[in-house]
C-alpha positions as CSV (number, residue, x, y, z in Angstrom):
1,X,0.0,0.0,0.0
2,X,2.8,2.3,0.9
3,X,4.6,1.5,-2.4
4,X,1.4,2.2,-4.4
5,X,1.0,5.6,-2.6
6,X,4.6,6.5,-3.3
7,X,4.2,5.7,-7.0
8,X,1.0,7.7,-7.2
9,X,2.7,10.7,-5.6
10,X,5.6,10.4,-8.0
11,X,3.2,10.4,-11.0
12,X,1.5,13.5,-9.6
13,X,4.9,15.2,-9.2
14,X,6.0,14.5,-12.7
15,X,2.6,15.7,-14.0
16,X,3.0,19.0,-12.1
17,X,6.5,19.4,-13.4
18,X,5.2,18.9,-16.9
19,X,2.5,21.5,-16.4
20,X,5.2,23.9,-15.2
21,X,7.3,23.2,-18.4
22,X,10.3,21.4,-16.9
23,X,9.9,17.9,-18.4
24,X,12.3,17.0,-21.1
25,X,11.2,15.9,-24.5
26,X,9.6,19.2,-25.8
27,X,9.7,20.3,-29.4
28,X,10.7,23.6,-30.9
29,X,10.2,24.8,-34.5
30,X,12.5,26.8,-36.7
31,X,11.0,28.8,-39.6
32,X,13.4,29.6,-42.4
33,X,12.4,32.2,-45.0
34,X,14.2,34.7,-47.2
35,X,14.5,37.1,-44.3
36,X,16.5,34.5,-42.4
37,X,18.7,33.0,-45.2
38,X,19.2,36.3,-47.0
39,X,17.8,38.0,-50.1
40,X,20.0,37.7,-53.2
41,X,19.8,38.2,-56.9
42,X,22.1,35.3,-57.9
43,X,23.1,32.0,-56.4
44,X,25.5,32.2,-53.4
45,X,26.6,30.6,-50.2
46,X,25.2,31.5,-46.8
47,X,26.0,30.2,-43.3
48,X,25.6,30.6,-39.6
49,X,21.8,31.1,-39.8
50,X,19.7,30.2,-36.7
51,X,16.1,30.6,-35.7
52,X,14.7,29.4,-32.3
53,X,16.4,26.0,-31.7
54,X,20.0,25.3,-31.3
55,X,20.2,24.3,-34.9
56,X,22.5,26.2,-37.2
57,X,21.8,26.3,-40.9
58,X,23.8,26.9,-44.1
59,X,23.1,26.6,-47.8
60,X,23.5,27.8,-51.4
61,X,20.4,29.4,-52.9
62,X,19.0,32.6,-54.5
63,X,15.8,34.6,-54.4
64,X,14.6,38.0,-53.3
65,X,11.0,37.1,-52.4
66,X,11.4,33.4,-51.8
67,X,14.1,30.7,-51.3
68,X,15.0,29.2,-54.6
69,X,16.8,25.9,-54.9
70,X,18.0,24.4,-58.2
71,X,19.8,21.3,-59.4
72,X,20.1,22.0,-63.2
73,X,23.2,24.0,-63.1
74,X,23.9,24.4,-59.4
75,X,25.0,21.0,-58.1
76,X,25.4,22.3,-54.6
77,X,22.1,24.2,-54.2
78,X,20.7,23.0,-50.9
79,X,20.0,23.7,-47.2
80,X,21.8,21.8,-44.5
81,X,22.3,21.8,-40.7
82,X,25.8,22.2,-39.4
83,X,24.8,22.1,-35.8
84,X,21.9,19.9,-34.6
85,X,18.7,21.1,-33.1
86,X,17.9,17.8,-31.5
87,X,16.0,15.0,-33.3
88,X,14.2,16.1,-36.5
89,X,10.6,15.1,-36.2
90,X,8.7,17.1,-38.9
91,X,9.3,19.4,-41.9
92,X,6.6,21.7,-43.4
93,X,6.9,23.7,-46.6
94,X,4.9,26.6,-47.9
95,X,5.5,26.5,-51.7
96,X,5.8,29.9,-53.4
97,X,2.8,31.0,-55.5
98,X,2.8,29.4,-59.0
99,X,4.8,26.3,-58.1
100,X,4.3,23.5,-60.6
101,X,2.2,20.5,-59.3
102,X,4.4,17.6,-58.6
103,X,7.6,19.6,-58.0
104,X,9.0,19.6,-54.6
105,X,12.0,19.0,-52.3
106,X,13.9,15.9,-51.1
107,X,14.9,15.5,-47.5
108,X,18.0,13.7,-46.3
109,X,19.1,12.9,-42.8
110,X,22.1,11.6,-40.8
111,X,23.7,11.7,-37.4
112,X,26.9,13.5,-38.3
113,X,27.1,17.2,-39.2
114,X,26.9,18.4,-42.8
115,X,29.9,20.5,-43.8
116,X,28.8,22.3,-46.9
117,X,25.8,22.6,-49.3
118,X,27.6,20.3,-51.8
119,X,27.3,17.3,-49.4
120,X,23.9,16.5,-50.6
121,X,25.4,15.8,-54.1
122,X,28.0,13.4,-52.7
123,X,27.0,9.8,-52.3
124,X,29.3,9.3,-49.3
125,X,28.1,12.5,-47.5
126,X,24.4,13.1,-48.2
127,X,23.1,10.6,-45.7
128,X,19.8,8.7,-45.9
129,X,16.9,9.8,-48.0
130,X,14.1,10.4,-45.6
131,X,11.4,11.3,-48.1
132,X,10.0,14.0,-50.3
133,X,7.5,16.9,-50.0
134,X,5.7,17.7,-53.2
135,X,3.3,20.5,-54.2
136,X,-0.1,19.1,-54.9
137,X,-1.7,22.5,-55.9
138,X,-4.7,21.9,-53.7
139,X,-2.8,23.7,-51.0
140,X,0.6,25.3,-51.2
141,X,1.5,23.9,-47.8
142,X,2.7,20.3,-47.3
143,X,4.6,18.4,-44.6
144,X,6.6,15.3,-43.9
145,X,6.7,13.5,-40.5
146,X,10.1,12.0,-40.0
147,X,10.4,8.4,-38.8
148,X,13.8,7.3,-37.5
149,X,16.4,9.2,-35.5
150,X,18.2,12.0,-37.4
151,X,20.1,14.8,-35.8
152,X,21.0,16.6,-39.0
153,X,18.9,17.2,-42.1
154,X,19.5,18.3,-45.6
155,X,17.1,19.8,-48.1
156,X,17.4,20.1,-51.9
157,X,15.2,20.4,-55.0
158,X,13.5,17.1,-55.9
159,X,14.4,17.1,-59.6
160,X,16.1,18.9,-62.4
161,X,14.1,22.1,-61.9
162,X,14.1,25.2,-59.8
163,X,11.8,25.2,-56.7
164,X,10.7,28.3,-54.9
165,X,9.8,28.1,-51.2
166,X,8.1,30.8,-49.2
167,X,9.3,29.2,-46.0
168,X,10.4,25.9,-44.5
169,X,9.5,24.8,-40.9
170,X,11.8,22.3,-39.2
171,X,10.5,20.9,-35.9
172,X,13.0,19.4,-33.5
173,X,12.6,17.2,-30.4
174,X,15.1,18.7,-28.0
175,X,15.7,17.2,-24.5
176,X,17.1,20.5,-23.3
177,X,14.1,22.5,-24.5
178,X,11.8,23.8,-21.7
179,X,8.6,25.7,-21.8
180,X,8.7,29.3,-21.0
181,X,5.6,29.4,-18.7
182,X,7.6,29.8,-15.5
183,X,10.5,31.8,-16.9
184,X,11.3,35.4,-16.2
185,X,10.6,37.5,-19.3
186,X,13.5,39.4,-20.9
187,X,13.7,42.3,-23.3
188,X,16.5,42.8,-26.0
189,X,16.9,46.2,-27.5
190,X,19.1,48.4,-29.8
191,X,19.6,52.2,-29.3
192,X,17.7,52.9,-32.5
193,X,15.4,51.0,-34.8
194,X,16.9,52.3,-38.1
195,X,20.3,53.4,-39.4
196,X,21.5,54.8,-42.7
197,X,25.0,54.7,-44.1
198,X,26.7,55.4,-47.5
199,X,28.5,52.3,-48.8
200,X,32.1,53.4,-48.7
201,X,31.9,55.1,-45.3
202,X,32.6,53.3,-42.1
203,X,29.7,52.1,-40.0
204,X,29.9,51.5,-36.2
205,X,27.3,48.8,-35.5
206,X,25.2,49.3,-32.4
207,X,25.3,46.7,-29.7
208,X,22.2,44.9,-28.4
209,X,21.5,45.0,-24.7
210,X,19.4,42.5,-22.7
211,X,17.3,43.6,-19.7
212,X,18.9,41.1,-17.4
213,X,22.4,42.7,-17.9
214,X,25.3,40.6,-19.0
215,X,23.9,38.1,-21.6
216,X,25.1,36.5,-24.8
217,X,23.2,37.3,-28.0
218,X,23.6,36.0,-31.6
219,X,23.5,38.4,-34.5
220,X,22.2,37.7,-38.0
221,X,21.5,39.7,-41.2
222,X,18.4,39.2,-43.3
223,X,20.2,40.2,-46.5
224,X,23.8,39.3,-46.7
225,X,24.2,40.7,-50.2
226,X,23.8,44.1,-48.5
227,X,25.6,43.6,-45.3
228,X,27.0,40.7,-43.2
229,X,27.2,40.6,-39.5
230,X,29.6,38.8,-37.1
231,X,27.3,36.4,-35.2
232,X,29.2,36.9,-31.9
233,X,30.2,40.6,-32.0
234,X,27.6,42.3,-34.1
235,X,30.2,44.0,-36.3
236,X,28.7,44.8,-39.7
237,X,30.5,44.6,-43.0
238,X,28.8,46.6,-45.8
239,X,28.5,44.8,-49.2
240,X,26.3,46.8,-51.5
241,X,23.4,49.2,-51.6
242,X,20.1,48.1,-50.3
243,X,18.3,47.3,-47.0
244,X,18.8,44.6,-44.5
245,X,17.5,43.8,-41.0
246,X,20.1,43.1,-38.3
247,X,18.7,40.9,-35.5
248,X,20.1,40.1,-32.1
249,X,18.7,36.9,-30.5
250,X,19.0,36.0,-26.8
251,X,18.3,32.3,-26.4
252,X,17.4,32.4,-22.7
253,X,18.2,29.7,-20.2
254,X,16.5,27.7,-17.3
255,X,15.5,31.0,-15.6
256,X,15.0,33.6,-18.4
257,X,12.9,33.4,-21.6
258,X,14.3,34.2,-25.0
259,X,13.9,37.6,-26.7
260,X,15.1,39.4,-29.7
261,X,15.5,42.9,-31.3
262,X,16.2,44.2,-34.7
263,X,17.2,47.4,-36.5
264,X,16.9,48.2,-40.2
265,X,20.1,49.2,-42.0
266,X,19.8,51.1,-45.2
267,X,23.0,51.2,-47.3
268,X,23.0,54.1,-49.8
269,X,25.4,54.0,-52.7
270,X,24.5,57.4,-54.4
271,X,25.6,60.7,-52.9
272,X,26.5,64.2,-54.1
273,X,29.8,66.1,-54.2
274,X,29.2,69.8,-54.5
275,X,32.2,71.9,-55.6
276,X,31.7,75.5,-54.6
277,X,34.3,78.1,-55.8
278,X,33.6,80.3,-52.8
279,X,34.7,77.6,-50.4
280,X,37.5,75.9,-52.2
281,X,39.0,79.0,-54.0
282,X,38.8,82.3,-52.2
283,X,40.9,84.4,-54.6
284,X,41.4,84.7,-58.4
285,X,43.4,81.7,-59.6
286,X,43.8,79.7,-62.8
287,X,42.2,76.3,-62.1
288,X,43.8,73.0,-63.0
289,X,42.8,69.9,-61.0
290,X,40.3,70.2,-58.2
291,X,39.6,67.6,-55.5
292,X,38.6,68.0,-51.8
293,X,40.7,65.0,-50.8
294,X,37.6,63.3,-49.2
295,X,35.2,62.5,-52.0
296,X,36.3,60.3,-55.0
297,X,35.4,63.0,-57.5
298,X,38.1,64.9,-59.4
299,X,37.6,67.9,-61.7
300,X,40.2,68.7,-64.4
301,X,39.8,72.1,-66.0
302,X,41.7,72.3,-69.3
303,X,42.2,74.8,-72.1
304,X,41.6,73.4,-75.7
305,X,41.8,76.7,-77.5
306,X,45.1,78.6,-77.4
307,X,43.4,81.9,-78.4
308,X,41.4,82.0,-75.2
309,X,43.3,82.3,-71.8
310,X,43.1,81.5,-69.0
311,X,41.0,78.3,-69.2
312,X,39.1,78.8,-66.0
313,X,39.4,81.2,-63.0
314,X,37.5,82.0,-59.9
315,X,36.2,85.5,-59.6
316,X,34.2,86.4,-56.5
317,X,31.5,83.8,-56.0
318,X,31.6,82.3,-59.5
319,X,33.8,80.5,-62.0
320,X,34.4,81.9,-65.5
321,X,35.5,80.1,-68.6
322,X,35.9,80.9,-72.3
323,X,35.1,79.2,-75.6
324,X,36.4,75.6,-76.2
325,X,37.5,74.8,-72.7
326,X,36.7,71.5,-70.9
327,X,35.7,70.2,-67.5
328,X,36.6,66.6,-67.1
329,X,35.0,64.8,-64.2
330,X,36.3,61.4,-63.1
331,X,35.8,58.9,-60.3
332,X,38.2,56.0,-59.4
333,X,37.7,52.3,-60.1
334,X,34.6,50.9,-58.3
335,X,32.6,54.2,-58.6
336,X,30.3,55.5,-61.3
337,X,29.0,59.0,-62.1
338,X,25.2,59.1,-62.4
339,X,24.6,62.8,-63.0
340,X,26.2,66.3,-63.1
341,X,24.6,69.6,-62.5
342,X,26.0,73.1,-63.2
343,X,24.4,76.2,-61.6
344,X,24.8,79.1,-64.1
345,X,24.7,82.9,-63.7
346,X,22.1,84.4,-66.0
347,X,23.3,85.9,-69.3
348,X,26.6,84.0,-69.6
349,X,26.3,81.4,-72.2
350,X,25.8,78.2,-70.1
351,X,26.6,76.0,-73.1
352,X,28.4,72.7,-72.8
353,X,28.5,69.5,-74.9
354,X,29.5,66.1,-73.4
355,X,31.7,63.4,-74.8
356,X,29.1,60.9,-73.8
357,X,25.6,60.9,-72.3
358,X,23.4,63.9,-72.8
359,X,23.4,67.5,-71.6
360,X,20.5,69.9,-71.3
361,X,19.9,73.3,-69.8
362,X,16.8,74.4,-68.0
363,X,16.2,77.2,-65.5
364,X,19.9,78.1,-65.4
365,X,20.8,74.5,-64.4
366,X,22.9,72.4,-66.8
367,X,22.2,68.7,-66.4
368,X,24.3,65.8,-67.7
369,X,22.6,62.4,-67.5
370,X,24.2,59.1,-68.1
371,X,26.4,56.5,-66.4
372,X,30.2,56.7,-66.7
373,X,33.4,56.8,-64.7
374,X,34.6,59.8,-66.7
375,X,32.7,62.6,-68.4
376,X,34.2,65.5,-70.3
377,X,32.1,68.7,-70.9
378,X,33.3,71.1,-73.6
379,X,32.2,74.7,-73.5
380,X,30.7,76.1,-76.7
381,X,30.6,79.6,-75.4
382,X,31.8,81.7,-72.5
383,X,30.1,80.7,-69.2
384,X,29.9,81.6,-65.6
385,X,28.7,79.3,-62.9
386,X,28.7,79.0,-59.1
387,X,28.7,75.3,-58.3
388,X,29.1,71.9,-59.9
389,X,27.3,69.0,-58.3
390,X,28.3,65.4,-59.1
391,X,26.1,62.5,-58.2
392,X,28.1,59.3,-57.9
393,X,27.6,55.7,-56.8
394,X,29.8,53.0,-55.4
395,X,29.6,49.6,-57.1
396,X,29.8,46.2,-55.3
397,X,32.5,43.7,-56.2
398,X,31.1,40.5,-57.7
399,X,34.3,38.6,-58.6
400,X,37.3,38.8,-60.9
401,X,38.1,37.9,-64.5
402,X,41.5,37.1,-66.0
403,X,43.1,37.8,-69.4
404,X,46.0,35.6,-70.2
405,X,49.5,36.8,-71.2
406,X,48.3,36.9,-74.8
407,X,46.5,40.1,-73.8
408,X,43.1,39.3,-75.4
409,X,40.1,37.2,-74.3
410,X,36.4,37.0,-74.8
411,X,34.1,37.5,-71.9
412,X,30.4,37.2,-71.0
413,X,29.1,38.1,-67.5
414,X,26.0,36.6,-65.9
415,X,25.0,40.0,-64.4
416,X,25.7,43.5,-65.7
417,X,29.3,44.5,-64.8
418,X,32.1,46.9,-65.3
419,X,35.6,45.5,-65.6
420,X,38.3,47.1,-63.4
421,X,40.9,49.6,-64.6
422,X,43.7,48.3,-66.9
423,X,41.7,46.7,-69.5
424,X,39.4,47.7,-72.4
425,X,36.2,45.9,-73.3
426,X,34.8,46.1,-76.9
427,X,31.9,44.7,-78.9
428,X,32.1,43.9,-82.6
429,X,29.7,45.9,-84.7
430,X,30.7,44.9,-88.2
431,X,33.6,44.6,-90.7
432,X,35.0,47.4,-92.8
433,X,35.9,47.4,-96.5
434,X,39.4,46.1,-95.8
435,X,38.1,43.0,-94.0
436,X,38.9,44.5,-90.5
437,X,36.5,43.8,-87.7
438,X,34.9,47.0,-86.4
439,X,35.1,47.3,-82.6
440,X,33.3,49.7,-80.3
441,X,34.5,50.2,-76.7
442,X,31.8,49.5,-74.1
443,X,32.2,50.4,-70.4
444,X,29.2,48.8,-68.8
445,X,28.6,45.2,-70.0
446,X,25.0,44.1,-69.9
447,X,24.3,40.6,-68.6
448,X,24.8,37.9,-71.2
449,X,26.6,40.3,-73.6
450,X,29.7,39.0,-75.3
451,X,32.8,41.3,-75.4
452,X,36.5,41.2,-76.1
453,X,38.8,42.2,-73.3
454,X,42.3,43.6,-74.0
455,X,45.1,43.8,-71.5
456,X,46.8,40.8,-69.7
457,X,46.0,40.6,-65.9
458,X,43.4,39.9,-63.3
459,X,40.6,42.4,-63.0
460,X,37.9,43.1,-60.4
461,X,34.3,42.9,-61.6
462,X,31.9,45.5,-60.3
463,X,28.1,44.9,-60.4
464,X,25.8,47.2,-62.4
465,X,22.8,45.0,-61.7
466,X,20.8,47.8,-60.1
467,X,21.5,50.3,-62.9
468,X,19.7,50.8,-66.2
469,X,22.5,49.4,-68.5
470,X,21.6,49.7,-72.2
471,X,22.2,46.7,-74.4
472,X,24.2,47.3,-77.7
473,X,22.0,47.5,-80.8
474,X,24.5,45.5,-82.9
475,X,27.0,43.0,-81.6
476,X,28.4,40.1,-83.5
477,X,29.9,38.5,-80.4
478,X,27.5,36.0,-78.8
479,X,28.1,35.4,-75.1
480,X,27.4,32.1,-73.3
481,X,26.8,31.5,-69.6
482,X,27.1,27.7,-69.8
483,X,29.6,25.5,-71.7
484,X,28.3,25.5,-75.3
485,X,29.5,23.4,-78.3
486,X,30.9,25.6,-81.0
487,X,28.5,26.2,-83.9
488,X,29.5,25.4,-87.5
489,X,30.4,28.6,-89.4
490,X,31.0,30.7,-86.3
491,X,34.5,31.8,-85.1
492,X,36.1,31.0,-81.8
493,X,39.0,32.9,-80.2
494,X,41.7,30.3,-79.7
495,X,45.5,30.0,-79.5
496,X,46.1,28.0,-82.7
497,X,48.8,27.4,-85.3
498,X,48.7,31.1,-86.2
499,X,48.6,32.3,-82.6
500,X,45.7,34.0,-80.8
501,X,42.9,34.6,-83.3
502,X,39.3,33.9,-84.3
503,X,39.3,30.5,-86.0
504,X,36.5,29.3,-88.3
505,X,34.5,26.3,-87.0
506,X,34.0,24.0,-90.0
507,X,33.1,20.8,-88.1
508,X,30.6,20.4,-85.3
509,X,32.0,19.4,-82.0
510,X,35.5,20.6,-82.8
511,X,35.6,22.8,-79.7
512,X,33.6,24.2,-76.9
513,X,32.9,27.8,-75.9
514,X,33.3,27.7,-72.1
515,X,30.9,29.4,-69.8
516,X,31.6,33.2,-69.4
517,X,33.1,33.4,-72.9
518,X,31.8,34.5,-76.4
519,X,32.1,33.4,-80.0
520,X,31.9,35.5,-83.2
521,X,28.8,35.1,-85.4
522,X,29.0,37.1,-88.7
523,X,25.8,38.1,-90.5
524,X,25.1,37.0,-94.0
525,X,26.4,40.1,-95.7
526,X,29.7,40.1,-93.8
527,X,30.2,36.4,-94.4
528,X,30.6,37.1,-98.1
529,X,33.2,39.8,-97.6
530,X,36.9,39.2,-97.7
531,X,37.3,39.0,-94.0
532,X,40.6,37.5,-93.0
533,X,39.1,34.6,-91.0
534,X,39.1,31.4,-92.9
535,X,39.4,27.9,-91.4
536,X,40.9,26.0,-88.5
537,X,44.4,26.7,-89.6
538,X,44.2,30.1,-91.2
539,X,43.2,33.1,-89.2
540,X,43.4,36.9,-88.8
541,X,44.6,38.8,-85.8
542,X,42.2,40.9,-83.8
543,X,43.3,43.9,-85.7
544,X,46.0,44.7,-88.3
545,X,47.3,48.0,-89.7
546,X,47.0,48.3,-93.5
547,X,49.8,49.8,-95.5
548,X,47.5,52.5,-96.8
549,X,46.7,53.6,-93.2
550,X,48.6,56.6,-91.8
551,X,49.4,56.1,-88.1
552,X,49.0,59.2,-85.9
553,X,50.3,57.6,-82.6
554,X,50.9,54.3,-80.9
555,X,50.1,53.6,-77.2
556,X,50.4,50.7,-74.8
557,X,47.3,49.2,-73.2
558,X,48.0,51.5,-70.2
559,X,48.0,54.7,-72.4
560,X,51.8,55.3,-72.6
561,X,52.8,56.7,-76.0
562,X,55.5,54.6,-77.8
563,X,57.4,54.9,-81.1
564,X,57.1,51.3,-82.2
565,X,54.6,48.5,-81.4
566,X,55.7,46.4,-78.4
567,X,54.9,42.7,-77.6
568,X,51.3,42.3,-76.6
569,X,48.4,44.7,-77.1
570,X,49.1,48.1,-78.9
571,X,46.5,50.8,-79.3
572,X,47.0,52.5,-82.6
573,X,45.4,55.9,-83.5
574,X,45.0,56.5,-87.2
575,X,44.9,59.8,-89.0
576,X,41.4,58.9,-90.3
577,X,40.2,59.1,-86.7
578,X,39.9,55.3,-86.2
579,X,41.4,53.4,-83.3
580,X,42.5,49.8,-83.7
581,X,44.0,47.3,-81.3
582,X,47.0,45.5,-82.7
583,X,48.5,42.3,-81.2
584,X,52.2,41.8,-81.6
585,X,53.3,38.2,-80.9
């Protein structure tokens, strides 16, 4: 009787503990969405992402409004756990609107940690296939109850297609998890709810504080393409223009409940530099190069007409210039000018023409519009003005590209880019009556556009994805973003028997144009002309000087004037106004 009573009392005690939230064996659910894993415009790695459990997630995905996984070209696109959240018991998925019926995800599990997103495509590392979750179109939500004991899970697309997920819920059974019913509530906070910073300036990230005093928090960024954050310290690294949410999460313990706080970080990449003669120049002086030493903008004032002197000078609160003088505005690598405004004084000409873009005058304001790292405005009459305002933007680095020692290569970017200083990029717009390919320099390269790069070396690529980059009307270079078999009767840039040149493809399968490169496809009229590109053994160089051409000057790829062509790429200016690139073996 006594033993029975003792057993009954023990059951009651356990029940009371369960009601108070102290019994082991509870479950906790993580919800992963684009805010957690990070919004991005192209596929990329992400890591150290956590939600509510102890699990830490990593992956390789894309998507700005949903999480996109793909297996067609990305053989590592997946979501994996690098730290366990306990025992995985259930996975639920909200498929993004428009998901094809029958498409879905595949779930893998194992009891050792996944190391990278590529593990799910390695037979020895992917673990056991637990099952699949497919979209049935009746509802966009579906789930899988997991049988078996798996402490780590991996998720990938269920077939050779892209799959978009609004969110994924992973439920864990965690012996250390306790209910919060009897815990003391906490509050986590930041000094402000929103911050703004110009990308290129330093940003001192605020620290989160927890109401109980000394407590450890974990930081995360919702959009790592804009800014990343150190999970332990909260230190922020700016990546590009945009908006992200920085979150601090306090996990709680046996006594205190969890809490979190966030702030919005807006990274701006466009700002203005205002050059004011009254603040930089306080007395009459002939102007040469003007920079304030802080902004990246440089003005170069030059005189193009010997009959008018001086070129520019400050007089009182304005700048005065004469006929045929120029204002050259430049920014360094990684920046781009987006607009220029000149404030004129009434009755003094206010007439300039640009070397690129467009220039207009309205209400005593001269406006240049376009996108360029260098703009030269030439005066067509005498002018007086008080300020020049330059709007400029800082571009994000998105990788590098390399041109071999041969000094020439083809290139095709997946996203719109500018190639760093030291090289020239050109499209091919036709062929002249001598059989020479006609090239046109291009600064901003639209996504998927084939170009030729000149200048040996490795160069940084800067993203123009958020800018309105115009596509060339005519371009005989065809870019490829995946390995593509060369097409018969096109021409491929190769190092063949006659050196680096475009070689005619006469036989299918003879070569492959690799991803990120381009091939030359001539139109019907040009094919019939005497263009010096013949077959697999005969070729023409990229450019050649005809005996009838008169050379005005020769320069290296870096712009240094020389008397004779040197080995590699030479820029030759002809008296007829044309510029050609000449390769000397």
